[in-house]
C-alpha positions in Angstrom: 48.8 -16.8 61.4 52.1 -15.1 62.5 51.8 -12.9 65.5 54.6 -10.4 66.2 55.1 -9.7 69.9 56.4 -6.6 71.5 58.5 -6.2 74.6 55.6 -5.3 76.8 53.8 -8.6 75.9 56.9 -10.7 76.6 57.6 -8.8 79.8 54.0 -9.2 81.1 53.9 -12.9 80.1 57.1 -13.6 82.0 56.4 -11.4 85.0 53.1 -13.0 86.1 51.3 -16.2 85.5 48.2 -14.3 84.3 46.1 -13.7 81.3 48.9 -12.7 78.9 50.9 -15.8 79.5 47.8 -18.0 79.1 46.9 -16.2 75.9 50.4 -16.9 74.4 50.1 -20.6 75.4 46.6 -20.8 73.8 47.8 -19.1 70.7 50.6 -21.5 70.3 48.4 -24.5 71.1 46.0 -23.7 68.2 48.9 -23.5 65.8 49.7 -19.8 65.4 53.3 -18.7 65.3 54.6 -16.0 67.7 57.6 -14.0 66.7 59.8 -11.4 68.4 63.0 -9.9 67.1 66.3 -9.8 69.1 65.8 -6.2 70.1 62.3 -6.9 71.5 63.6 -9.9 73.5 66.5 -8.0 74.9 64.3 -5.0 75.9 61.9 -7.4 77.7 64.9 -9.1 79.4 66.4 -5.8 80.5 63.1 -4.6 82.1 62.5 -8.0 83.7 66.0 -8.0 85.2 65.2 -4.7 86.9 61.7 -5.5 88.1 61.4 -9.3 88.5 64.8 -11.0 88.0 63.5 -14.3 89.4 61.3 -14.6 86.3 64.1 -14.5 83.7 63.9 -18.3 83.3 60.2 -17.9 82.4 61.1 -15.4 79.7 63.7 -17.9 78.3 61.1 -20.6 78.1 58.6 -18.3 76.4 61.2 -17.3 73.8 62.2 -20.8 73.1 58.7 -21.6 72.0 
């Protein structure tokens, strides 16, 4: 199954090591594909840079998956 992520999901997964991040890992582990377009990634990156810039590397790792 292909799952299309929005900026809020990416932001939440990158900001805290909580339920959303665990959900994305689980979804990938069982073989589903997560997708996000460039606009969504950049919006998440912009918001994360303002609110939790130390977590930008986490966002990069999530996006590489």
